[in-house]
N, C-alpha and C positions, 0 to 999 in steps of 0.2 A: 693578459694572455701571454703565453710564453712564445718567444721569437728567437730563432737561431739564425745568426748571420755568419756566412762563410767568407773569409778573407782570401785574397789572391794567394797568400802563402799557405792556404789550406788549414789555417787555424780558425776556431769558431769563437764567436762572441755571443753570449746568452743575455738577453734583456727581456724585460716585461713591458708590454705596451697595451694601450687601449685601442681596440680596432676602430673606434670612432674618431680617433685622432688622425691628422693628416700624415701621409707617409714621410713628409719632411721631418717630423718629430722623431721617427724611427731612425732616419739617417743621421740626424744630429746627435742622438744618444750614442750611436756607434762611434761616430767620429770624435765625440767628446772623450770617450774611453781611450781612444787612440791618440788623443791630443793633436788632432788634425784640424787646422783652420781652413784649408783649401777645399771646401766642400763642393765648390762648383764643378770640380773635375770628376766627382764620384757620383754613382747612382746605385740603386738596388735592382737586381735582376731576379726573375723567377721564370719557371718553365711552364709553358702553356699546355693545353690538352694534346696538341699535336707536336710536342717537343719544340715549340717555338721559344726562342730566347727573348723574353719581353722585359722592358724596363718598367719598374713601378713608377706611376705618375705621382710625384712628390706633392702636388697641390691638392690631390684628391684624398679622401679618407681611405684607410687601408681596407675597410670592409666593402668599399664600393667596387673593388676589383672582383668581378664575379667568380673567377676561378679560385679565389682564396676563401670564399664564403663557407665551403663545406669542410674546411680543414680546422682542426682544433689547435694545431701548432703551425706557426708560420715559419717558413724557411726561405731565406733570401741569400743572394750572393752579392757581396760588396765588390763592385768592379769599378775600374777607371772608365768613365764614360767618354771623356775627352782627353786623348793622349796628346798633351801639349809638348812642345820642345822642352828638353830638360833644363835649359837656362831660365825658363819661366817658373820653375819649381823653387819655392822659398823655404820649405821645411824638409828636414832629413827624413821624418816619418812618412811624408808624402812620397819622397823619392824612393823610399824602400818599397812601398806598395807598387809604384810604377815599375821598378826594377823587377819585382817578382812577377807582375802580370806580363811584362814584355817577354820574360823567359818562358812563361807558360804559353804565350801566343807563338813563340818560336817553335816550341816542342810540338804544337798542333799544326804547324805549317801555315799559320795565318800571316806570319812575317817570314818570307822566304829567304833562306840562307844559301841557296844553290844558285849557280850561274844560270842565266845572265843577270838576274836581279841583284846578286851579291857576288862580288869577285873574291878571290882568295885572300887578297890583302885585307879587305873589310872583315871577312870571316876570322882571319888570324887575330885581328885587333879585338874583335868581340870576345873570342875565346880567351884571349890573354886577360882582358878586363874581368871576365867572370872568374877566371882562375885566381886572379889577384884578390878579388872581392870575397870569394868563398873559401880560399885556401891559403891566402897570404903570399909572401915573397917566394920567388923561384928557388928551387933547390937543384943541385947538380947530381941527381941520382936517377935510376931507372923508374922510380915511382912517379916522377914528374910527367913522363910521357903517358903513363896510365891515367893521370889526372886529365890530361888533354883529351885523350880518347873518351873518357867518361863525360866530360863537358860537351864535346861534340855530339855524342850519342844522346845526351839529355836534350839539347836544344835543337838538334837536327837528326832525328832517328833514321832518316832515309839517306843520309849523306854517303854512307859506304865507308870503306877503309881509308884511313889517312895515309897519304904517301909521304915520303921523306921531305918533299918540297914544302908541303903545308905545315908539317911538324917543325921544320926549321924556321918558317915564318912565325909560327906561334911562339916558339922558344925565344926568338929575337924580340918580338913585341912584349912578351912577358918580362924579359930582362930589363927593358926600358922602364918598367913600372916598379922596379925594386925600391922599397921604402915608401911607396905611395900609400896613403890611407885607403881603407876599403871604401869609404864614402866617395872618395875621388874616383876610384876604379868603377864604381857603379854609375857615377855621373858620365864618364866617358863611354861606358857601354851603352847607356841611353842615347848619348850623342851620336854614336855610330849607327845605332838601330833606327834613330829618327830619320835618317837619310834613306832608309829602305822603303820600297813602295807600299808595303803592308802596314806600316806604322800608323796608328790612329784610324784605321779603316774598319768599318762595321759591315758585316756580311749578311745578305738576305737572299734566299733562294726564290726564284719566280719562274714563270712559264710565259713565253711570248705567244702572240696570236697564231703563229705557225706551229705551236706545240713544242718548241725547243726549250730545254731546261737551261736556264741562265743563272748566273750568280751576280747579284748587285754588290758592288764595292763602293760604299759611300764614305768619302773621306773629306779632309779639310778643303781640298781644291775642287772637288766635283764628284761625279759618278762614273764608274767604269762598269760596263756590262760585259761579262765574260761567259763564253760558252762552256758549260760543264763537261761536255763530251770531249772537246778538243783543247780546252784551256786557252783558246784563242780569244782575243779581245774583239767583241762585236761592235760596241759603240763606246764613245767617250762623250760625256755631257759635262763640260765645265759649268760652274754655277752662273757665270754671266750669260751663258747660252740658254739657260732654263727660264722660260717666261712664267710658267705656272705648273705646280704639282698638286694634284688632287687625288682623292680615292673614292671609290664607289663599291661598297661591299668588299669583295675579295680582289678588286682590280685597282691598280694604281695607274693614273694617267699623267704623262709628262708632256707639256707643250714646249716646243723649242722655237726659238726665233733666230732670224738671220741678222746680218750686220746692220740692216736698216731698221731693226726693231720690230719687224712684222713677224707674225706667226708663220713658221715654216712648215712644221708638221707636228703630229702628236703620236707619241709612243704609248702603248698600253701593255701592261704586264699583270698576269694573274698570279696570286699567291695562294698558299695552302689554306689560309683561313682569313676571316675578316680582321681578327686581331693582328695577324701578320701583316696585312695590308696597312692597317693603321700604324703599326710599328715602323714600316718602311717610310710611309708618308711623314711620320713624326721625326724619323731619323734625318731625312733630307732637310726638313725645315730647321731643325735644331742645329745640325752641323753647319748649315749656311749661316744661321744667326750667330753662332758662337765664334766661328773662325773668320767670317767675312764682313760682318756688320759692325758699325761703331756702337750702336745700342740695339737692344731688343725692341722691335717695333711694337706698337700697341695692338696691331692685328694679330700678332703671335701670342701676346700675353693674354688677350681677352677672348681668344677662340675657345668655345666650349660646346658641349652637347647636353641634352636633357633626356632623362628616361620618361616613360609614359606619364607617371604621376607628376613629374616636374613640368611636362608640357601642358597638362591640363591646368595646373595652378598658374602657369605663366600667362594663360589667356586672361586671367583676372588680375594678376599682379606680375607685370613684366620684369620687375626687379627682384623677384623672389629667387633665393638661392637653393630652393628645394629641387633636388634631382639634378643639379648642375654639376657637370663633370668637365674639367678642363682638359684640353687636348695636349697642350704643351706645358712643361714645368720649368723651362729655362728662365733664369732670372737675370743673368749677366753674360756679357760677351767675354772673350778671353782677355781683352785689355781691361775691361771693368773688373773682372775677377782678380787679375794680378794687382791692380791698384787697391782693391778692397782689402785683400790679405796683407798687402804692404802696410797699409794704415793700421790694421789691427796688430800686426807685429811691432810696429813702432810704438803704439800705445802700451803694449804688453812689456816692452823693454823699458819704457819710461817709469813703470811701476812694477818691477819684478817681484817685490815682496808680496803684493796683493794679487798677482796673476798666477793661476794654476797652470798656465801653459808654458811648457819648456820648449823653446824654439832653438833652432840651430844657429841663428844669427845673433851675435854678441857684439857689443861695442868695443872697438879697438882701443879706445882711450881707457876703458876699465882694465883691459888686460895689461896695458902698459903701466898703469898705476900700481897693479899688484906686483909686477916684476920690478918696479922701481924701489920697492921696500927692501929688496935683497941686495941692492947696489950700495956702494959707498955713499957718503953724504954728498960729496961733490957731484958724482955721476947721477945720483937721484935728483939733485936740484936741477941739473941741466935737462934731465928727462922731463921733470915737471914743467919746466919752461916750454919745452917743445909741445907738450900736451896742451898747455893753456893757450899757446899760439894757435894750435889747430882748433881749439874750441872757439877762439875769437874769429878765426876764418869761417867756421861753420855758422856762427851768429851773423856775420856779415852776409854770407851767402843766403841765409834764410830771409834776409830783408830785400833780396833782389827779386824782380818780377820773374815768375816761373815760365813766362813765354819768351821774352826777349833776353832774359838773364843779363840785362844791362842797366836798366833804370830801377830806382827804388819803388817799392810798392806804395801806393797812395789812394787806391780805389778799392772799396769793399764791395764784393758781389753779394747782393741780397737775394734769397734768404740764407745761402749756405755759409757766408762769412769768410770765404777765401779772398785773397787780395791779388791785384795786379797793378801795373803802372797805368798812368793816365792814357798814354797813347795806345796801348794794347787793349784797353777796355772798350775802345771804340770799334774794335774789329771782331768782337766775340758775342755770341748769343747764349752759349752754355759755358759753365765753369770748366776750365781746363783740367782741374784736379778731380772733382767728383762727378762731372758730366751732368749736373743738375741745371735746369733752366734758370736764367738770370732775369729776375723781375725788375730790378732797378740797381743803380750804382750809387754808392755813398762816398763822397770825398772825405778824406781824413787828413789831419795835419799832425805829425808827430815829430819829435826830436830824435833823430836817429844817431846822434852823437853817443859814443860809447865811453863810459868811464872805466879806464883800465883798473882802477883800484877796486871798483865794484866787481870786476871780473876776477879779482885776486891776482892780477898780473902786476907785480911791483918790481920785478927784477929782469924785465924783458929788455930794458934800455941799457 
């Protein structure tokens, strides 16, 4: 079946899918075309019957989503589900989609660029970075101020006219970026935007018990409930204060606890539909798991519901997968996602000829070896010695324990195979690198003496 995927930059990707496959297959096909490994940050969105923005559950089959059954052509939006800080992004292609989506959220007012949330200094830096990324270095002509006006109008349509003070600030900040690569300008734009309150926040509209329209802002730190009429903040629920979040049909219930760990009160909010209530409940749980937890707990991974046919079958066979629909599709936390991609990038760099993935991270020693070919013989020889010395240092560093970074590794963690030193192995229950459970430890004895001739270092002394 034909499927259209809209990217944050408003470009479309066309793929063919089997509706009986899991939605994860659809996302992987799209990200493979874009050469993106950081799949944990992305998701697929579609619009509900009442214009709700709903996330496709990646663990369930595409055809299990009832709203999509009547359609002959599937249309989804590829969106960044978890807006992590830009320093955690390891691929330029991922950074490009982050940059485009953040600009789009600024233009829609989801990330506020007006005071008091954003001062003039921050606005000037963001506009300067966008100007550098989209238009290049600064020019000293009247057209430059027109560019600044257009950028502000694009990312903040309701800002109004730019006075001379803000224009001078933008001009000064843009002049500081002269000669900076566009990728660097996009990074700094994301860096400034990540400090604003709306960055990484998902919005849900609801109604309180007293009939007031409120806006749920679910972010990495907690929940903010804002009055839609006055834009005033009614409640703040940090994640450590939330004891339990549940949903019942169209209503979401949030139990809060005090400093003693006892249930203090319960807040109830009604949403426009049952799907919207499930989406809010799912958003709260997944945001908390991704940004606040060390690992995704089993209760989140195993939570599911069944349709009528699956419920009947489960009476006779409790382990049947018929009619089973998972509630959450989160696989890794932010830390686990970063480590997972870092390992994949490392393996792709170690065998670049066989890997189809073009990543932005390249080895410094390879660049120095290429440049050394154009040097004179004496300079090239000295450069090779420096490169080999750094290789020797990296080999020595790889033999150090990743926990204490002091002792040599001598204990193998089974079954993952990573290694630590003898003293650190007594203090851990999970592998510090892959987070897998350690079943047993295996002592190994190796000769860590390095033969400089085998390393090709003969002229270092």
